[in-house]
N, CA, C and O of each residue as an XYZ file, in Angstrom:
788
protein
N     117.030    105.629     -7.348
C     116.118    104.867     -6.501
C     114.748    104.782     -7.178
O     114.207    105.793     -7.626
N     114.187    103.560     -7.249
C     112.855    103.471     -7.836
C     111.805    103.277     -6.742
O     112.120    102.958     -5.595
N     110.564    103.478     -7.132
C     109.449    103.490     -6.196
C     109.327    102.165     -5.444
O     109.136    102.155     -4.228
N     109.437    101.042     -6.169
C     109.224     99.737     -5.539
C     110.313     99.391     -4.533
O     110.043     98.707     -3.546
N     111.536     99.851     -4.765
C     112.597     99.582     -3.785
C     112.515    100.558     -2.607
O     113.043    100.282     -1.529
N     111.859    101.683     -2.815
C     111.699    102.693     -1.760
C     110.600    102.295     -0.776
O     110.806    102.325      0.437
N     109.448    101.928     -1.296
C     108.318    101.546     -0.445
C     108.570    100.188      0.207
O     109.322     99.366     -0.317
N     107.945     99.968      1.334
C     108.180     98.729      2.088
C     107.185     97.623      1.785
O     107.387     96.479      2.193
N     106.119     97.946      1.078
C     105.124     96.919      0.772
C     104.434     97.248     -0.539
O     104.475     98.377     -1.029
N     103.804     96.229     -1.086
C     103.045     96.369     -2.324
C     101.565     96.508     -1.978
O     101.111     96.037     -0.935
N     100.836     97.150     -2.854
C      99.381     97.234     -2.700
C      98.795     95.826     -2.626
O      99.121     94.983     -3.463
N      97.935     95.553     -1.640
C      97.329     94.211     -1.533
C      96.454     93.895     -2.755
O      95.791     94.777     -3.301
N      96.465     92.618     -3.172
C      95.624     92.185     -4.296
C      94.148     92.452     -4.008
O      93.375     92.744     -4.921
N      93.762     92.350     -2.739
C      92.354     92.577     -2.384
C      91.933     94.013     -2.684
O      90.772     94.261     -3.011
N      92.883     94.978     -2.574
C      92.566     96.369     -2.915
C      92.331     96.479     -4.421
O      91.416     97.177     -4.858
N      93.152     95.795     -5.208
C      92.993     95.835     -6.675
C      91.635     95.265     -7.087
O      90.976     95.807     -7.974
N      91.225     94.186     -6.450
C      89.915     93.590     -6.759
C      88.799     94.592     -6.464
O      87.830     94.695     -7.216
N      88.944     95.316     -5.379
C      87.930     96.312     -5.031
C      87.960     97.485     -6.015
O      86.915     98.041     -6.354
N      89.158     97.860     -6.471
C      89.282     98.957     -7.435
C      88.513     98.640     -8.711
O      87.836     99.508     -9.262
N      88.614     97.407     -9.178
C      87.915     96.990    -10.404
C      86.402     97.043    -10.200
O      85.665     97.426    -11.108
N      85.942     96.661     -9.016
C      84.498     96.606     -8.773
C      83.922     97.964     -8.358
O      82.704     98.143     -8.343
N      84.797     98.920     -8.022
C      84.326    100.246     -7.588
C      84.987    101.358     -8.407
O      85.514    102.322     -7.853
N      84.951    101.209     -9.716
C      85.608    102.178    -10.607
C      85.149    103.615    -10.403
O      85.998    104.505    -10.364
N      83.846    103.894    -10.270
C      83.450    105.299    -10.072
C      84.128    105.933     -8.860
O      84.613    107.062     -8.941
N      84.167    105.202     -7.718
C      84.813    105.754     -6.505
C      86.306    105.925     -6.750
O      86.891    106.937     -6.364
N      86.923    104.934     -7.392
C      88.362    105.020     -7.688
C      88.664    106.298     -8.471
O      89.573    107.048     -8.115
N      87.900    106.542     -9.538
C      88.157    107.688    -10.411
C      87.847    109.019     -9.721
O      88.607    109.979     -9.846
N      86.733    109.071     -8.997
C      86.384    110.319     -8.289
C      87.463    110.642     -7.257
O      87.911    111.784     -7.156
N      87.878    109.630     -6.491
C      88.882    109.896     -5.458
C      90.239    110.191     -6.079
O      91.014    110.977     -5.535
N      90.528    109.567     -7.215
C      91.782    109.893     -7.910
C      91.779    111.359     -8.326
O      92.784    112.050     -8.154
N      90.672    111.841     -8.867
C      90.577    113.264     -9.232
C      90.831    114.136     -8.001
O      91.571    115.117     -8.071
N      90.211    113.772     -6.871
C      90.416    114.543     -5.639
C      91.882    114.527     -5.207
O      92.414    115.542     -4.758
N      92.528    113.372     -5.345
C      93.944    113.259     -4.958
C      94.827    114.165     -5.814
O      95.758    114.785     -5.301
N      94.543    114.244     -7.111
C      95.330    115.108     -7.997
C      95.135    116.577     -7.616
O      96.087    117.357     -7.625
N      93.906    116.944     -7.284
C      93.612    118.322     -6.874
C      94.341    118.648     -5.566
O      94.907    119.731     -5.412
N      94.318    117.688     -4.623
C      95.012    117.902     -3.351
C      96.516    117.973     -3.549
O      97.194    118.745     -2.871
N      97.046    117.178     -4.470
C      98.496    117.194     -4.727
C      98.918    118.556     -5.264
O      99.970    119.076     -4.891
N      98.094    119.137     -6.144
C      98.387    120.486     -6.654
C      98.318    121.495     -5.515
O      99.153    122.395     -5.420
N      97.315    121.341     -4.650
C      97.141    122.255     -3.522
C      98.320    122.176     -2.551
O      98.767    123.202     -2.038
N      98.822    120.977     -2.298
C      99.990    120.815     -1.410
C     101.182    121.588     -1.954
O     101.856    122.312     -1.220
N     101.435    121.425     -3.257
C     102.563    122.137     -3.879
C     102.372    123.647     -3.786
O     103.315    124.373     -3.468
N     101.167    124.123     -4.061
C     100.886    125.562     -4.005
C     101.017    126.099     -2.586
O     101.558    127.186     -2.384
N     100.526    125.349     -1.603
C     100.647    125.781     -0.206
C     102.104    125.926      0.206
O     102.468    126.876      0.899
N     102.936    124.979     -0.221
C     104.371    125.069      0.083
C     104.989    126.298     -0.580
O     105.862    126.947     -0.004
N     104.536    126.611     -1.785
C     105.040    127.798     -2.488
C     104.671    129.078     -1.735
O     105.479    130.002     -1.644
N     103.455    129.128     -1.199
C     103.015    130.309     -0.448
C     103.762    130.457      0.872
O     104.096    131.567      1.287
N     104.022    129.317      1.533
C     104.637    129.355      2.869
C     106.143    129.603      2.840
O     106.716    130.081      3.819
N     106.783    129.277      1.710
C     108.248    129.302      1.670
C     108.753    130.116      0.468
O     109.496    129.612     -0.374
N     108.335    131.371      0.412
C     108.683    132.232     -0.733
C     110.184    132.494     -0.833
O     110.676    132.890     -1.890
N     110.907    132.275      0.254
C     112.353    132.511      0.242
C     113.131    131.370     -0.433
O     114.319    131.515     -0.720
N     112.468    130.249     -0.683
C     113.124    129.071     -1.284
C     112.877    129.078     -2.794
O     112.009    128.363     -3.294
N     113.650    129.893     -3.510
C     113.372    130.122     -4.936
C     113.421    128.843     -5.767
O     112.510    128.588     -6.554
N     114.454    128.048     -5.607
C     114.559    126.816     -6.414
C     113.388    125.889     -6.123
O     112.818    125.289     -7.034
N     113.036    125.777     -4.850
C     111.938    124.899     -4.462
C     110.616    125.358     -5.078
O     109.872    124.544     -5.624
N     110.322    126.658     -4.994
C     109.012    127.097     -5.499
C     108.924    126.977     -7.023
O     107.833    126.766     -7.553
N     110.034    127.103     -7.732
C     110.005    126.919     -9.189
C     109.742    125.454     -9.544
O     108.983    125.157    -10.467
N     110.374    124.547     -8.806
C     110.149    123.121     -9.067
C     108.718    122.721     -8.699
O     108.093    121.916     -9.390
N     108.212    123.285     -7.617
C     106.850    122.962     -7.194
C     105.798    123.583     -8.115
O     104.708    123.031     -8.269
N     106.113    124.712     -8.719
C     105.187    125.328     -9.674
C     104.947    124.397    -10.862
O     103.811    124.201    -11.294
N     106.025    123.833    -11.375
C     105.898    122.877    -12.492
C     105.122    121.638    -12.056
O     104.274    121.134    -12.792
N     105.421    121.155    -10.853
C     104.751    119.974    -10.330
C     103.253    120.238    -10.162
O     102.435    119.388    -10.513
N     102.892    121.397     -9.632
C     101.474    121.735     -9.439
C     100.732    121.776    -10.774
O      99.592    121.320    -10.866
N     101.376    122.321    -11.809
C     100.742    122.352    -13.137
C     100.477    120.940    -13.645
O      99.417    120.660    -14.205
N     101.444    120.059    -13.444
C     101.264    118.669    -13.889
C     100.126    117.997    -13.128
O      99.337    117.258    -13.716
N     100.039    118.251    -11.816
C      98.973    117.645    -11.022
C      97.595    118.152    -11.475
O      96.637    117.381    -11.541
N      97.503    119.448    -11.786
C      96.231    119.987    -12.268
C      95.871    119.425    -13.642
O      94.696    119.212    -13.942
N      96.872    119.189    -14.464
C      96.626    118.564    -15.773
C      96.084    117.144    -15.576
O      95.161    116.726    -16.275
N      96.656    116.415    -14.631
C      96.149    115.068    -14.336
C      94.714    115.132    -13.819
O      93.881    114.300    -14.178
N      94.432    116.123    -12.977
C      93.067    116.316    -12.477
C      92.100    116.502    -13.653
O      91.039    115.879    -13.701
N      92.480    117.359    -14.591
C      91.629    117.614    -15.761
C      91.421    116.330    -16.572
O      90.326    116.077    -17.075
N      92.473    115.530    -16.694
C      92.367    114.277    -17.455
C      91.415    113.289    -16.779
O      90.621    112.629    -17.448
N      91.498    113.190    -15.450
C      90.601    112.265    -14.737
C      89.161    112.751    -14.847
O      88.253    111.946    -15.050
N      88.940    114.061    -14.714
C      87.578    114.596    -14.832
C      87.026    114.340    -16.238
O      85.837    114.060    -16.391
N      87.870    114.431    -17.253
C      87.436    114.133    -18.635
C      87.036    112.665    -18.772
O      86.063    112.345    -19.455
N      87.785    111.779    -18.124
C      87.434    110.353    -18.149
C      86.091    110.135    -17.447
O      85.246    109.388    -17.942
N      85.896    110.781    -16.303
C      84.611    110.684    -15.599
C      83.466    111.122    -16.505
O      82.439    110.449    -16.602
N      83.658    112.255    -17.164
C      82.619    112.789    -18.056
C      82.337    111.817    -19.197
O      81.186    111.570    -19.556
N      83.419    111.270    -19.760
C      83.274    110.322    -20.871
C      82.550    109.047    -20.477
O      81.974    108.370    -21.329
N      82.575    108.718    -19.207
C      81.917    107.506    -18.715
C      80.596    107.814    -17.995
O      80.011    106.942    -17.353
N      80.145    109.052    -18.112
C      78.888    109.485    -17.478
C      78.885    109.243    -15.965
O      77.874    108.849    -15.383
N      80.033    109.489    -15.353
C      80.140    109.399    -13.895
C      80.202    110.826    -13.357
O      81.065    111.608    -13.755
N      79.291    111.156    -12.458
C      79.271    112.512    -11.899
C      80.436    112.697    -10.941
O      80.695    111.863    -10.073
N      81.138    113.822    -11.124
C      82.213    114.155    -10.192
C      81.567    114.721     -8.941
O      81.006    115.817     -8.967
N      81.645    113.966     -7.833
C      80.952    114.348     -6.603
C      81.951    114.501     -5.469
O      83.092    114.048     -5.563
N      81.511    115.138     -4.406
C      82.336    115.254     -3.207
C      82.202    113.976     -2.399
O      81.094    113.589     -2.028
N      83.314    113.321     -2.123
C      83.296    112.140     -1.259
C      84.327    112.342     -0.147
O      85.249    113.146     -0.281
N      84.163    111.614      0.934
C      85.089    111.769      2.068
C      86.496    111.327      1.680
O      86.681    110.487      0.800
N      87.473    111.908      2.351
C      88.870    111.563      2.083
C      89.224    110.235      2.730
O      88.596    109.810      3.699
N      90.241    109.589      2.177
C      90.802    108.401      2.823
C      91.504    108.830      4.107
O      91.835    110.003      4.280
N      91.726    107.889      4.991
C      92.454    108.175      6.238
C      93.942    108.407      5.951
O      94.649    108.999      6.767
N      94.411    107.941      4.794
C      95.839    107.800      4.485
C      96.661    109.078      4.706
O      97.555    109.103      5.552
N      96.362    110.123      3.956
C      97.200    111.331      4.017
C      97.143    111.985      5.392
O      98.166    112.427      5.915
N      95.950    112.045      5.975
C      95.804    112.665      7.291
C      96.608    111.938      8.355
O      97.259    112.568      9.188
N      96.562    110.605      8.329
C      97.314    109.832      9.324
C      98.813    109.884      9.056
O      99.612    109.892      9.992
N      99.194    109.919      7.786
C     100.624    110.067      7.464
C     101.160    111.381      8.018
O     102.284    111.440      8.516
N     100.352    112.431      7.929
C     100.789    113.769      8.376
C     100.687    113.971      9.886
O     101.158    114.982     10.408
N     100.079    113.027     10.585
C      99.801    113.216     12.019
C     101.069    113.446     12.840
O     101.036    114.157     13.844
N     102.183    112.849     12.420
C     103.415    112.996     13.213
C     104.409    113.979     12.594
O     105.590    113.973     12.941
N     103.932    114.816     11.683
C     104.787    115.887     11.144
C     105.140    116.829     12.293
O     104.268    117.243     13.056
N     106.409    117.159     12.406
C     106.862    118.051     13.479
C     106.332    119.470     13.245
O     105.975    119.826     12.122
N     106.286    120.258     14.289
C     105.613    121.561     14.200
C     106.566    122.750     14.081
O     106.112    123.866     13.827
N     107.872    122.546     14.258
C     108.819    123.668     14.170
C     109.608    123.570     12.852
O     109.851    122.481     12.333
N     109.991    124.724     12.340
C     110.764    124.779     11.093
C     112.263    124.691     11.398
O     112.689    125.139     12.462
N     113.076    124.126     10.495
C     112.699    123.558      9.203
C     112.232    122.110      9.280
O     111.967    121.493      8.248
N     112.125    121.555     10.496
C     111.720    120.146     10.644
C     110.346    119.891     10.010
O     110.127    118.857      9.380
N     109.426    120.847     10.186
C     108.086    120.693      9.619
C     108.154    120.571      8.103
O     107.530    119.684      7.521
N     108.907    121.456      7.465
C     109.026    121.434      6.001
C     109.665    120.131      5.537
O     109.204    119.524      4.570
N     110.714    119.700      6.214
C     111.369    118.438      5.840
C     110.369    117.284      5.908
O     110.290    116.473      4.985
N     109.610    117.213      6.996
C     108.631    116.134      7.152
C     107.544    116.191      6.081
O     107.168    115.156      5.530
N     107.038    117.381      5.780
C     105.991    117.505      4.762
C     106.521    117.086      3.392
O     105.807    116.445      2.620
N     107.755    117.441      3.089
C     108.360    117.028      1.817
C     108.533    115.510      1.760
O     108.305    114.899      0.716
N     108.936    114.898      2.882
C     109.072    113.436      2.924
C     107.710    112.765      2.752
O     107.572    111.818      1.977
N     106.708    113.258      3.475
C     105.353    112.700      3.355
C     104.863    112.832      1.910
O     104.282    111.894      1.363
N     105.095    113.988      1.297
C     104.671    114.201     -0.093
C     105.379    113.230     -1.037
O     104.772    112.725     -1.981
N     106.650    112.972     -0.785
C     107.399    112.001     -1.597
C     106.782    110.611     -1.473
O     106.646    109.897     -2.467
N     106.411    110.232     -0.259
C     105.831    108.901     -0.038
C     104.453    108.787     -0.681
O     104.122    107.749     -1.253
N     103.651    109.842     -0.591
C     102.328    109.832     -1.245
C     102.499    109.665     -2.756
O     101.778    108.884     -3.377
N     103.442    110.386     -3.347
C     103.684    110.271     -4.798
C     104.187    108.869     -5.146
O     103.776    108.293     -6.154
N     105.072    108.323     -4.316
C     105.588    106.972     -4.562
C     104.464    105.945     -4.492
O     104.382    105.047     -5.331
N     103.597    106.080     -3.490
C     102.476    105.143     -3.358
C     101.514    105.275     -4.537
O     101.009    104.270     -5.037
N     101.260    106.498     -4.981
C     100.390    106.695     -6.155
C     100.989    106.008     -7.370
O     100.284    105.327     -8.114
N     102.274    106.184     -7.571
C     102.968    105.575     -8.701
C     102.863    104.046     -8.637
O     102.587    103.392     -9.642
N     103.086    103.493     -7.452
C     102.999    102.037     -7.278
C     101.590    101.554     -7.581
O     101.416    100.509     -8.209
N     100.590    102.295     -7.147
C      99.195    101.900     -7.414
C      98.885    101.979     -8.907
O      98.228    101.095     -9.457
N      99.360    103.039     -9.561
C      99.134    103.142    -11.010
C      99.691    101.911    -11.725
O      99.028    101.332    -12.586
N     100.900    101.520    -11.367
C     101.542    100.394    -12.063
C     100.781     99.093    -11.812
O     100.712     98.240    -12.697
N     100.208     98.930    -10.611
C      99.410     97.724    -10.331
C      98.061     97.779    -11.055
O      97.558     96.750    -11.507
N      97.477     98.971    -11.164
C      96.171     99.110    -11.818
C      96.236     98.819    -13.316
O      95.270     98.327    -13.900
N      97.368     99.122    -13.931
C      97.522     98.906    -15.379
C      97.166     97.469    -15.761
O      96.600     97.230    -16.828
N      97.497     96.520    -14.894
C      97.292     95.103    -15.210
C      95.844     94.636    -15.051
O      95.485     93.568    -15.547
N      95.007     95.425    -14.362
C      93.665     94.916    -14.042
C      92.517     95.749    -14.629
O      91.365     95.316    -14.591
N      92.814     96.929    -15.167
C      91.743     97.800    -15.665
C      91.539     97.647    -17.168
O      92.353     97.030    -17.854
N      90.451     98.211    -17.668
C      90.174     98.157    -19.105
C      91.230     98.948    -19.879
O      92.010     99.695    -19.289
N      91.248     98.780    -21.186
C      92.337     99.305    -22.016
C      92.510    100.820    -21.901
O      93.632    101.315    -21.794
N      91.398    101.548    -21.923
C      91.482    103.013    -21.834
C      92.139    103.448    -20.523
O      93.048    104.278    -20.513
N      91.662    102.875    -19.425
C      92.200    103.258    -18.118
C      93.630    102.744    -17.928
O      94.465    103.423    -17.330
N      93.902    101.553    -18.436
C      95.264    101.008    -18.325
C      96.257    101.922    -19.040
O      97.339    102.194    -18.520
N      95.892    102.392    -20.224
C      96.770    103.310    -20.972
C      96.941    104.628    -20.217
O      98.039    105.181    -20.153
N      95.857    105.114    -19.655
C      95.921    106.374    -18.911
C      96.844    106.246    -17.704
O      97.722    107.085    -17.502
N      96.652    105.207    -16.906
C      97.486    105.040    -15.710
C      98.947    104.790    -16.081
O      99.854    105.247    -15.386
N      99.169    104.075    -17.160
C     100.556    103.866    -17.621
C     101.196    105.207    -17.991
O     102.389    105.415    -17.768
N     100.395    106.111    -18.556
C     100.923    107.417    -18.981
C     101.306    108.303    -17.797
O     102.089    109.239    -17.952
N     100.754    108.011    -16.611
C     101.046    108.828    -15.426
C     102.288    108.368    -14.666
O     102.801    109.094    -13.815
N     102.764    107.178    -14.969
C     103.837    106.582    -14.159
C     105.094    107.439    -14.093
O     105.658    107.632    -13.016
N     105.538    107.956    -15.240
C     106.794    108.711    -15.257
C     106.705    109.986    -14.428
O     107.614    110.300    -13.659
N     105.604    110.719    -14.587
C     105.504    111.991    -13.859
C     105.379    111.756    -12.361
O     105.956    112.505    -11.574
N     104.633    110.725    -11.947
C     104.499    110.462    -10.505
C     105.839    110.033     -9.912
O     106.187    110.433     -8.801
N     106.589    109.216    -10.658
C     107.915    108.801    -10.181
C     108.837    110.017    -10.076
O     109.647    110.114     -9.153
N     108.706    110.941    -11.028
C     109.528    112.159    -10.993
C     109.130    113.030     -9.798
O     109.995    113.592     -9.127
N     107.841    113.142     -9.533
C     107.367    113.944     -8.393
C     107.916    113.383     -7.080
O     108.343    114.137     -6.206
N     107.900    112.074     -6.951
C     108.460    111.415     -5.763
C     109.921    111.835     -5.567
O     110.337    112.171     -4.458
N     110.680    111.811     -6.644
C     112.107    112.158     -6.546
C     112.302    113.644     -6.253
O     113.205    114.006     -5.499
N     111.479    114.503     -6.833
C     111.565    115.950     -6.576
C     111.372    116.230     -5.087
O     112.161    116.951     -4.477
N     110.322    115.656     -4.508
C     110.052    115.910     -3.092
C     111.174    115.379     -2.191
O     111.551    116.026     -1.214
N     111.695    114.212     -2.524
C     112.771    113.645     -1.711
C     114.042    114.493     -1.814
O     114.721    114.727     -0.814
N     114.358    114.951     -3.029
C     115.532    115.821     -3.233
C     115.367    117.137     -2.467
O     116.314    117.628     -1.855
N     114.168    117.696     -2.507
C     113.923    118.954     -1.791
C     114.069    118.767     -0.283
O     114.604    119.638      0.401
N     113.596    117.636      0.235
C     113.749    117.359      1.670
C     115.231    117.298      2.040
O     115.642    117.824      3.075
N     116.020    116.660      1.197
C     117.470    116.558      1.453
C     118.136    117.933      1.389
O     119.023    118.237      2.186
N     117.704    118.758      0.438
C     118.278    120.109      0.317
C     117.951    120.962      1.547
O     118.819    121.657      2.076
N     116.703    120.904      1.992
C     116.300    121.696      3.155
C     117.058    121.222      4.397
O     117.387    122.021      5.274
N     117.330    119.926      4.465
C     118.052    119.366      5.618
C     119.521    119.794      5.649
O     120.182    119.672      6.680
N     120.028    120.291      4.526
C     121.401    120.822      4.428
C     122.460    119.858      4.976
O     123.311    120.233      5.782
N     122.381    118.617      4.519
C     123.404    117.642      4.899
C     123.085    116.828      6.136
O     123.735    115.814      6.390
N     122.093    117.252      6.915
C     121.695    116.462      8.091
C     121.035    115.167      7.613
O     120.341    115.148      6.597
N     121.259    114.103      8.354
C     120.699    112.800      7.980
C     119.199    112.770      8.292
O     118.784    113.015      9.425
N     118.397    112.466      7.271
C     116.940    112.412      7.461
C     116.400    110.990      7.304
O     115.191    110.788      7.193
N     117.305    110.004      7.294
C     116.879    108.616      7.096
C     115.883    108.150      8.149
O     114.960    107.396      7.839
N     116.062    108.594      9.400
C     115.147    108.157     10.462
C     113.734    108.678     10.222
O     112.760    107.989     10.522
N     113.617    109.898      9.681
C     112.291    110.451      9.376
C     111.673    109.720      8.181
O     110.480    109.419      8.184
N     112.480    109.438      7.172
C     111.980    108.673      6.019
C     111.493    107.302      6.488
O     110.411    106.859      6.101
N     112.297    106.628      7.325
C     111.920    105.312      7.841
C     110.617    105.380      8.639
O     109.758    104.507      8.517
N     110.481    106.421      9.451
C     109.272    106.583     10.256
C     108.030    106.670      9.363
O     107.046    105.968      9.595
N     108.079    107.530      8.344
C     106.902    107.723      7.488
C     106.673    106.528      6.559
O     105.530    106.235      6.206
N     107.734    105.839      6.162
C     107.559    104.610      5.368
C     106.863    103.528      6.195
O     106.033    102.781      5.676
N     107.203    103.448      7.475
C     106.535    102.481      8.354
C     105.051    102.817      8.486
O     104.206    101.922      8.518
N     104.740    104.115      8.563
C     103.341    104.539      8.629
C     102.606    104.198      7.328
O     101.470    103.725      7.359
N     103.252    104.438      6.198
C     102.659    104.081      4.907
C     102.348    102.584      4.879
O     101.249    102.185      4.494
N     103.303    101.765      5.280
C     103.104    100.311      5.280
C     101.920     99.922      6.169
O     101.095     99.094      5.783
N     101.843    100.520      7.357
C     100.736    100.225      8.274
C      99.393    100.579      7.641
O      98.444     99.796      7.705
N      99.317    101.755      7.033
C      98.052    102.222      6.470
C      97.634    101.434      5.234
O      96.442    101.234      5.001
N      98.599    100.987      4.447
C      98.295    100.267      3.201
C      97.921     98.811      3.469
O      97.114     98.234      2.740
N      98.499     98.220      4.501
C      98.268     96.786      4.737
C      97.201     96.499      5.791
O      96.689     95.381      5.853
N      96.856     97.483      6.621
C      95.871     97.221      7.680
C      94.448     97.371      7.137
O      94.224     98.084      6.158
N      93.490     96.698      7.775
C      92.089     96.751      7.308
C      91.554     98.179      7.293
O      91.821     98.969      8.198
N      90.800     98.489      6.256
C      90.259     99.840      6.077
C      88.783     99.710      5.718
O      88.453     99.027      4.749
N      87.894    100.341      6.465
C      86.458    100.174      6.205
C      85.961    100.882      4.944
O      84.867    100.590      4.459
N      86.760    101.811      4.411
C      86.286    102.634      3.292
C      87.220    102.483      2.102
O      88.435    102.603      2.262
N      86.683    102.224      0.910
C      87.530    102.123     -0.276
C      87.804    103.505     -0.861
O      86.880    104.263     -1.157
N      89.072    103.815     -1.021
C      89.507    105.043     -1.667
C      90.805    104.756     -2.424
O      91.364    103.664     -2.325
N      91.277    105.753     -3.181
C      92.495    105.552     -3.978
C      93.681    105.144     -3.114
O      94.498    104.326     -3.536
N      93.786    105.704     -1.907
C      94.899    105.373     -1.016
C      94.464    104.563      0.203
O      95.148    104.570      1.227
N      93.329    103.865      0.103
C      92.859    103.113      1.271
C      93.705    101.860      1.487
O      94.470    101.434      0.622
N      93.533    101.293      2.676
C      94.249    100.079      3.030
C      93.540     98.841      2.516
O      92.747     98.898      1.576
N      93.849     97.706      3.163
C      93.240     96.436      2.743
C      91.754     96.443      3.072
O      91.365     96.844      4.169
N      90.919     96.002      2.131
C      89.479     95.989      2.404
C      89.144     95.069      3.575
O      89.795     94.046      3.785
N      88.130     95.447      4.320
C      87.674     94.616      5.449
C      87.024     93.338      4.943
O      86.579     92.514      5.742
């Protein structure tokens, strides 16, 4: 399964236009997203120490996310853009709003949400390659394989935790939320923001 056939919508062209005109915010928020992605993997490792295969796969994933964070910060430094604290997009918080609260349902939902976030990041990288300058286009192209792999890791882990139970309805639910958040008007530009107002 590839990212584009998994997701229900493409990033709006209007978001890409804003990304080009707001490169500092794009890069700063991208760095924050990579840091949060590493933190998500680490938090799952701390909460689920009994899941040996899962924590080993997430350990590798967290290292890759931190490496991406370091690469984005290096790009910021090279462009004399200060790495600053900025507010988060609504995207991840709203995606997680309907995560169930009891286990293992909670873990399954968090793994599905994480898969969708990785898939959306991958889709955005592939769209950005066509509109950014050569250095950034090469960088985003270099991230495509690992983000696509992360998406598949999270989805596989969700299926394993479900132990054969059908999770398609949960995947459909969170994909619908992703589509709503990506296509609806968003007052704030961020890496995972929706359509600009």
